[in-house]
ChimeraX commands (.cxc) that place a marker at each C-alpha (Angstrom):
marker #1 position -55.74,-42.57,-81.44 radius 0.5
marker #1 position -52.41,-40.77,-81.62 radius 0.5
marker #1 position -49.60,-42.76,-80.05 radius 0.5
marker #1 position -45.84,-42.93,-79.91 radius 0.5
marker #1 position -43.80,-46.03,-79.17 radius 0.5
marker #1 position -41.05,-44.12,-77.38 radius 0.5
marker #1 position -39.92,-40.66,-76.41 radius 0.5
marker #1 position -37.49,-40.70,-79.31 radius 0.5
marker #1 position -40.32,-41.38,-81.76 radius 0.5
marker #1 position -42.24,-38.48,-80.25 radius 0.5
marker #1 position -39.25,-36.16,-80.66 radius 0.5
marker #1 position -38.75,-37.27,-84.28 radius 0.5
marker #1 position -42.47,-36.78,-84.93 radius 0.5
marker #1 position -42.24,-33.23,-83.56 radius 0.5
marker #1 position -39.23,-32.52,-85.78 radius 0.5
marker #1 position -40.97,-34.03,-88.81 radius 0.5
marker #1 position -44.15,-32.07,-88.12 radius 0.5
marker #1 position -42.14,-28.87,-87.76 radius 0.5
marker #1 position -40.37,-29.45,-91.09 radius 0.5
marker #1 position -43.59,-30.42,-92.83 radius 0.5
marker #1 position -45.32,-27.31,-91.49 radius 0.5
marker #1 position -42.37,-25.16,-92.60 radius 0.5
marker #1 position -42.02,-26.46,-96.16 radius 0.5
marker #1 position -45.07,-28.44,-97.33 radius 0.5
marker #1 position -47.94,-26.67,-95.55 radius 0.5
marker #1 position -47.41,-23.18,-97.08 radius 0.5
marker #1 position -47.58,-24.64,-100.58 radius 0.5
marker #1 position -50.75,-26.58,-99.77 radius 0.5
marker #1 position -52.33,-23.54,-98.11 radius 0.5
marker #1 position -51.74,-21.56,-101.27 radius 0.5
marker #1 position -53.08,-24.33,-103.53 radius 0.5
marker #1 position -56.20,-24.85,-101.42 radius 0.5
marker #1 position -56.97,-21.17,-100.88 radius 0.5
marker #1 position -60.35,-21.31,-102.70 radius 0.5
marker #1 position -61.53,-24.14,-100.40 radius 0.5
marker #1 position -60.30,-22.23,-97.36 radius 0.5
marker #1 position -62.20,-19.11,-98.38 radius 0.5
marker #1 position -65.31,-21.13,-99.25 radius 0.5
marker #1 position -65.32,-22.87,-95.84 radius 0.5
marker #1 position -64.40,-19.68,-93.93 radius 0.5
marker #1 position -61.09,-21.16,-92.80 radius 0.5
marker #1 position -62.34,-24.53,-91.56 radius 0.5
marker #1 position -60.49,-26.32,-94.36 radius 0.5
marker #1 position -57.23,-25.36,-92.63 radius 0.5
marker #1 position -58.17,-27.77,-89.85 radius 0.5
marker #1 position -58.33,-30.61,-92.37 radius 0.5
marker #1 position -55.04,-29.46,-93.82 radius 0.5
marker #1 position -53.46,-29.59,-90.35 radius 0.5
marker #1 position -54.86,-33.10,-89.91 radius 0.5
marker #1 position -53.28,-34.10,-93.22 radius 0.5
marker #1 position -49.92,-32.72,-92.05 radius 0.5
marker #1 position -50.22,-34.83,-88.88 radius 0.5
marker #1 position -50.90,-37.92,-91.02 radius 0.5
marker #1 position -47.91,-37.06,-93.20 radius 0.5
marker #1 position -45.71,-36.96,-90.08 radius 0.5
marker #1 position -47.16,-40.38,-89.18 radius 0.5
marker #1 position -46.11,-41.66,-92.58 radius 0.5
marker #1 position -42.51,-40.44,-92.17 radius 0.5
marker #1 position -41.80,-41.47,-88.55 radius 0.5
marker #1 position -41.66,-45.08,-87.41 radius 0.5
marker #1 position -43.12,-45.53,-83.93 radius 0.5
marker #1 position -45.51,-42.59,-84.28 radius 0.5
marker #1 position -49.03,-43.56,-85.24 radius 0.5
marker #1 position -52.26,-41.70,-86.00 radius 0.5
marker #1 position -55.20,-44.06,-86.39 radius 0.5
marker #1 position -58.35,-42.77,-88.05 radius 0.5
marker #1 position -59.68,-39.55,-89.50 radius 0.5
marker #1 position -61.18,-38.17,-86.29 radius 0.5
marker #1 position -58.00,-38.85,-84.33 radius 0.5
marker #1 position -56.04,-36.76,-86.81 radius 0.5
marker #1 position -58.66,-33.97,-86.67 radius 0.5
marker #1 position -58.67,-33.89,-82.85 radius 0.5
marker #1 position -54.86,-34.05,-82.84 radius 0.5
marker #1 position -54.79,-31.09,-85.24 radius 0.5
marker #1 position -57.13,-29.18,-82.91 radius 0.5
marker #1 position -54.85,-29.83,-79.93 radius 0.5
marker #1 position -51.76,-28.83,-81.91 radius 0.5
marker #1 position -53.48,-25.64,-83.10 radius 0.5
marker #1 position -54.51,-24.68,-79.56 radius 0.5
marker #1 position -51.05,-25.32,-78.10 radius 0.5
marker #1 position -49.41,-23.47,-80.99 radius 0.5
marker #1 position -51.73,-20.50,-80.50 radius 0.5
marker #1 position -51.01,-20.36,-76.77 radius 0.5
marker #1 position -47.26,-20.58,-77.34 radius 0.5
marker #1 position -47.30,-17.88,-80.00 radius 0.5
marker #1 position -48.79,-15.45,-77.46 radius 0.5
marker #1 position -45.45,-15.56,-75.62 radius 0.5
marker #1 position -43.32,-14.97,-78.71 radius 0.5
marker #1 position -43.16,-11.55,-80.33 radius 0.5
marker #1 position -43.34,-10.70,-84.03 radius 0.5
marker #1 position -39.54,-10.87,-84.32 radius 0.5
marker #1 position -39.47,-14.45,-83.03 radius 0.5
marker #1 position -38.12,-13.59,-79.58 radius 0.5
marker #1 position -39.60,-13.75,-76.14 radius 0.5
marker #1 position -40.99,-10.41,-75.10 radius 0.5
marker #1 position -41.65,-8.93,-71.71 radius 0.5
marker #1 position -44.28,-6.23,-71.47 radius 0.5
marker #1 position -43.56,-3.57,-68.85 radius 0.5
marker #1 position -46.31,-1.10,-68.00 radius 0.5
marker #1 position -45.32,1.99,-66.06 radius 0.5
marker #1 position -47.65,4.42,-64.43 radius 0.5
marker #1 position -46.97,8.10,-64.41 radius 0.5
marker #1 position -47.51,9.38,-60.89 radius 0.5
marker link #1:1,2 radius 0.2
marker link #1:2,3 radius 0.2
marker link #1:3,4 radius 0.2
marker link #1:4,5 radius 0.2
marker link #1:5,6 radius 0.2
marker link #1:6,7 radius 0.2
marker link #1:7,8 radius 0.2
marker link #1:8,9 radius 0.2
marker link #1:9,10 radius 0.2
marker link #1:10,11 radius 0.2
marker link #1:11,12 radius 0.2
marker link #1:12,13 radius 0.2
marker link #1:13,14 radius 0.2
marker link #1:14,15 radius 0.2
marker link #1:15,16 radius 0.2
marker link #1:16,17 radius 0.2
marker link #1:17,18 radius 0.2
marker link #1:18,19 radius 0.2
marker link #1:19,20 radius 0.2
marker link #1:20,21 radius 0.2
marker link #1:21,22 radius 0.2
marker link #1:22,23 radius 0.2
marker link #1:23,24 radius 0.2
marker link #1:24,25 radius 0.2
marker link #1:25,26 radius 0.2
marker link #1:26,27 radius 0.2
marker link #1:27,28 radius 0.2
marker link #1:28,29 radius 0.2
marker link #1:29,30 radius 0.2
marker link #1:30,31 radius 0.2
marker link #1:31,32 radius 0.2
marker link #1:32,33 radius 0.2
marker link #1:33,34 radius 0.2
marker link #1:34,35 radius 0.2
marker link #1:35,36 radius 0.2
marker link #1:36,37 radius 0.2
marker link #1:37,38 radius 0.2
marker link #1:38,39 radius 0.2
marker link #1:39,40 radius 0.2
marker link #1:40,41 radius 0.2
marker link #1:41,42 radius 0.2
marker link #1:42,43 radius 0.2
marker link #1:43,44 radius 0.2
marker link #1:44,45 radius 0.2
marker link #1:45,46 radius 0.2
marker link #1:46,47 radius 0.2
marker link #1:47,48 radius 0.2
marker link #1:48,49 radius 0.2
marker link #1:49,50 radius 0.2
marker link #1:50,51 radius 0.2
marker link #1:51,52 radius 0.2
marker link #1:52,53 radius 0.2
marker link #1:53,54 radius 0.2
marker link #1:54,55 radius 0.2
marker link #1:55,56 radius 0.2
marker link #1:56,57 radius 0.2
marker link #1:57,58 radius 0.2
marker link #1:58,59 radius 0.2
marker link #1:59,60 radius 0.2
marker link #1:60,61 radius 0.2
marker link #1:61,62 radius 0.2
marker link #1:62,63 radius 0.2
marker link #1:63,64 radius 0.2
marker link #1:64,65 radius 0.2
marker link #1:65,66 radius 0.2
marker link #1:66,67 radius 0.2
marker link #1:67,68 radius 0.2
marker link #1:68,69 radius 0.2
marker link #1:69,70 radius 0.2
marker link #1:70,71 radius 0.2
marker link #1:71,72 radius 0.2
marker link #1:72,73 radius 0.2
marker link #1:73,74 radius 0.2
marker link #1:74,75 radius 0.2
marker link #1:75,76 radius 0.2
marker link #1:76,77 radius 0.2
marker link #1:77,78 radius 0.2
marker link #1:78,79 radius 0.2
marker link #1:79,80 radius 0.2
marker link #1:80,81 radius 0.2
marker link #1:81,82 radius 0.2
marker link #1:82,83 radius 0.2
marker link #1:83,84 radius 0.2
marker link #1:84,85 radius 0.2
marker link #1:85,86 radius 0.2
marker link #1:86,87 radius 0.2
marker link #1:87,88 radius 0.2
marker link #1:88,89 radius 0.2
marker link #1:89,90 radius 0.2
marker link #1:90,91 radius 0.2
marker link #1:91,92 radius 0.2
marker link #1:92,93 radius 0.2
marker link #1:93,94 radius 0.2
marker link #1:94,95 radius 0.2
marker link #1:95,96 radius 0.2
marker link #1:96,97 radius 0.2
marker link #1:97,98 radius 0.2
marker link #1:98,99 radius 0.2
marker link #1:99,100 radius 0.2
marker link #1:100,101 radius 0.2
marker link #1:101,102 radius 0.2
marker link #1:102,103 radius 0.2
view
């Protein structure tokens, strides 16, 4: 079960998870590259679950209970992140695609 005691705890957990994913995760991805290749990328899911547990450790009022809760939370975060990244271009800005027909 993933839970937050308040909205403030949820906001701090999001900030902590963002910072952890920006600074700690790239180092761990590089160190665990052989496992990631061996498992065809599935190890990244466990790495994301570990990052969620690390955010739990840093933020009071945010709690992740159990291994499967962290794995399912990592799946949800990955899906939402993937959907959101579809709306952001490679330069980090929102992009609008305009298609014109030649008549």
